[in-house]
C-alpha positions as a printed Julia matrix, in Angstrom:
189×3 Matrix{Float64}:
 116.46  102.74  68.0
 117.48  106.25  67.1
 118.56  107.89  63.85
 119.83  111.34  63.07
 118.76  113.24  59.94
 120.21  116.73  59.28
 120.47  117.79  62.95
 117.14  116.18  63.77
 116.87  113.09  65.93
 113.97  110.71  65.65
 113.37  107.89  68.08
 110.89  105.13  68.73
 110.26  106.54  72.2
 106.91  108.32  72.12
 106.59  108.94  75.84
 105.07  112.41  75.47
 102.33  111.23  73.11
 101.66  108.24  75.36
 101.49  110.47  78.45
  99.09  112.93  76.78
  96.97  110.01  75.55
  96.84  108.41  79.01
  96.17  111.67  80.86
  93.4   112.57  78.4
  91.87  109.13  78.84
  92.13  109.41  82.63
  90.4   112.79  82.56
  87.69  111.43  80.3
  87.18  108.32  82.46
  87.47  110.05  85.82
  85.16  112.89  84.86
  82.52  110.51  83.6
  82.63  108.45  86.81
  82.61  111.59  88.97
  79.59  112.9   87.12
  77.7   109.65  87.33
  78.49  109.01  90.99
  78.68  112.59  92.29
  77.11  115.29  90.15
  73.93  113.46  89.26
  73.38  112.25  92.83
  74.2   115.62  94.45
  70.77  116.92  93.52
  69.17  114.5   96.0
  70.12  117.0   98.72
  67.91  119.7   97.15
  64.22  120.02  98.01
  62.73  120.56  94.52
  62.89  118.26  91.51
  63.61  121.0   89.01
  66.57  122.15  91.12
  67.92  118.57  91.17
  68.07  118.69  87.39
  69.36  122.26  87.25
  72.31  121.65  89.56
  73.47  118.62  87.56
  72.89  120.39  84.25
  74.89  123.38  85.48
  77.78  121.22  86.71
  77.89  119.19  83.49
  77.83  122.31  81.32
  80.83  123.66  83.26
  82.74  120.38  83.13
  81.87  119.45  79.55
  84.65  121.56  77.94
  87.2   119.93  80.25
  85.91  116.45  79.45
  86.02  117.21  75.73
  89.62  118.39  76.19
  90.36  114.94  77.6
  88.65  113.31  74.63
  90.55  115.55  72.19
  93.88  114.84  73.93
  93.19  111.12  73.7
  92.36  111.37  70.0
  95.22  113.69  69.01
  97.87  111.8   70.93
  96.3   108.55  69.79
  96.66  109.6   66.17
 100.39  110.16  66.77
 100.69  106.78  68.42
  98.78  105.25  65.51
 101.41  106.62  63.12
 104.11  104.7   64.95
 102.15  101.59  65.85
  99.43  100.6   63.41
  97.87   98.18  65.9
  96.78  101.16  67.98
  94.23  102.03  65.32
  91.78   99.66  66.98
  91.89  101.84  70.1
  91.02  105.02  68.29
  88.1   103.61  66.32
  85.42  103.01  68.9
  82.17  103.93  70.41
  83.52  105.94  73.35
  83.46  109.31  71.53
  79.92  108.67  70.36
  78.79  107.65  73.83
  80.33  110.81  75.33
  78.54  112.97  72.76
  75.26  111.16  73.42
  75.62  111.54  77.2
  76.23  115.27  76.75
  73.22  115.59  74.47
  70.95  113.55  76.76
  71.85  115.62  79.78
  71.14  118.88  78.01
  67.88  117.44  76.65
  66.69  116.52  80.17
  67.39  120.07  81.35
  65.54  121.59  78.4
  62.51  119.32  78.84
  62.4   120.05  82.57
  62.54  123.81  82.0
  59.78  123.58  79.37
  57.58  121.48  81.68
  58.07  123.9   84.55
  57.2   126.85  82.27
  53.93  125.05  81.47
  53.25  124.78  85.19
  53.94  121.05  85.48
  55.4   119.79  88.74
  58.84  118.31  88.17
  59.6   115.58  90.66
  62.75  113.49  90.27
  64.95  111.59  92.7
  68.07  113.06  91.09
  69.25  114.2   87.66
  69.02  110.73  86.1
  66.54  108.9   88.36
  62.84  109.56  87.86
  60.26  109.29  90.62
  56.71  108.05  90.23
  55.66  111.66  89.52
  58.26  112.45  86.85
  56.66  113.42  83.52
  57.04  110.45  81.12
  59.09  112.34  78.51
  61.64  113.43  81.12
  61.75  109.94  82.68
  62.47  108.47  79.26
  65.43  110.82  78.72
  66.68  110.11  82.26
  66.8   106.39  81.47
  68.75  107.11  78.28
  71.13  109.34  80.2
  71.85  106.62  82.77
  72.72  104.16  80.0
  74.97  106.67  78.23
  76.68  107.63  81.47
  77.51  104.02  82.24
  78.72  103.42  78.67
  81.14  106.38  78.7
  83.36  105.25  81.61
  83.17  101.62  80.47
  84.37  102.54  76.98
  86.91  105.11  78.18
  88.18  102.51  80.67
  88.47   99.97  77.86
  90.56  102.54  75.96
  92.91  102.77  78.97
  93.13   99.0   79.4
  93.82   98.37  75.71
  96.4   101.16  75.69
  98.18   99.51  78.62
  98.15   96.18  76.81
  99.64   97.71  73.68
 102.34   99.56  75.61
 103.35   96.26  77.2
 103.43   94.58  73.79
 106.11   97.05  72.69
 108.53   95.96  75.4
 111.64   94.23  74.12
 110.87   90.87  75.77
 107.33   90.85  74.37
 108.58   91.83  70.92
 111.25   89.11  70.89
 108.75   86.54  72.16
 106.24   87.55  69.47
 108.82   87.31  66.69
 110.04   83.95  68.01
 106.48   82.58  68.12
 105.87   83.79  64.57
 109.1    82.32  63.19
 109.03   79.13  65.28
 105.37   78.28  65.91
 104.69   75.61  68.49
 107.96   76.07  70.4
């Protein structure tokens, strides 16, 4: 459906907003999985525990602005899609942003605690950035456990955003719309 108003055309096709939303969500999801599966585990190749934390902390601090760009793209494009399809509001109100912020905070907290412990002369021994060893100081091990939970929650919630977005896009197809209207007007048929 398209209408023209004073040399301006409006349409119900919001492909650009949908593309930006989906690409932002993909970046958010993919980056979170890459970090969990790659960045945090990469430190296992290093000989010292403090370096295992430093390398992950360094990589996350470099990637964090890119991941937040994905989050922002998802939210901004999602707000446009919400304007044209009120049911999309459920997608934009969620825990995924909070989980991403918490994962970022937890990672930086682990790095800060590790640096403080090393400055006090404590030996920092970890298996990788989010996996403590038997010798990991308890405060750092506690934050590592929190980080693992947050880093699983982020891709799960970002993935749910993608799945729900796909469902809603399909619900806008003509056949689905006609079927929905028919079922509403003629229930039980």
